[in-house]
N, C-alpha and C positions, 0 to 999 in steps of 0.2 A: 511531363507525365503525371497524371493525377492518380496517385497510389492510395487505395483504400486501406484503412486499418484492418489488421488480421483479427483483432479482438475488440470487443466493446469493453469499456470500463464502467463498472457499477459500484455504487456505494452501499455497504452493508446498512440495513435499516433496522432500527429497534422496533419492538412491538408498538411503541408509541409514535413511530414515524420519524424519529431522529436519525440523522446520518452523521455519526460521530466524526468520520474522517473528513467529510465535507465541511463540517463546523470547525474542525481543527485547521483545515486549509484556509478558510476564510479569516481566521484569527491571526494567521502568519503575516509578517510584513510583505509588501508587494514583491520584493526581490526574491525572498525565500519561496513565496508561492509560485513565482515564475520558474525557479529552479526545479522544484518538486513536480510542477506541471510538465515541464520538458522531460524529466526522467520518466514520468508515468506515460507520456506520449511515446517515448522510446520503447517501453514495454508493450504498449498497445500495437505498435507497428512491427516490433521485432521479436516478440516472444516465440520460442524460449530463448532466454539470454542467461549469461552467467556473470561471474565476477568481472570487474569490480562493482557493477551496478546492481546485480541481483545475487542474493545468497539464499540457498535453500536452508530453511531452519529445521524442518521435519516433514513427514509425509503431508502433502497438500498445503504446505505453508511456506511462503517465501517472503523475503523483505526486499524492498527497493531502498537503496542506500544513497541518499542525497547529501552532498556536502554543501552546507549553507555558510554564509559569511560569519555566523556566530554559533555554529554547532553542526551536528550531524543528525539529519532527519531520517527516520525510518518509517516506511509505510508497509505494514504487514498485509499480505493478500493471499488469496487462493484463486485457482482457476477452475471454472466449471464450464465445460463445453467451450464455447468461444467467448466466454465472459471472464474478465479479470475483476474479482470482487475485492474491494478495499475494505479490510476488516478493522484495522486499528492503526494509529499513527502517533508518533511522539518524537521529541528531540532527545537524542541520546546524550547522556552525560558520562557514561563509563564505557570501558572497552567491550564488555559483554552485554548482550541484550538482557535487560532486567527481567527477572522471572515474572514479576507482576504484570509487565507489559505483554509478555508472551502468554500469560494466563488469560488475559482479556481476549486476545486474538483466538486462542484455542476455544474459549467459550462461545464466541461468535461463530466460529467455524462449525462447531458442534450443532449450534442452532440452525445453521444453513443446511446441514446434512439431514437433520430431523424433518425439515420442511418438505 
């Protein structure tokens, strides 16, 4: 059976045309990129999802939690209609999501809402 994804995945784009999450993904080693890609595909086909893969951070902001060979990746995203928009990504070093990383995602989310 050929099942279509329930959602499309889009990369947040800056006013200068950069796609920070896409650029971050391209910089990852191949194995890490594959793991994050599979987790994003799971979101695309199965949203809404919960722990352990997805955690809600606050209103309209969630994180995909990917366990990599050398760390824990987080991709922060929002959902608008049938689109999952990837706002920010990083490899986590501490237990809590760092406030500066959260601030970047909040700022990008606010920009999307204004558009």
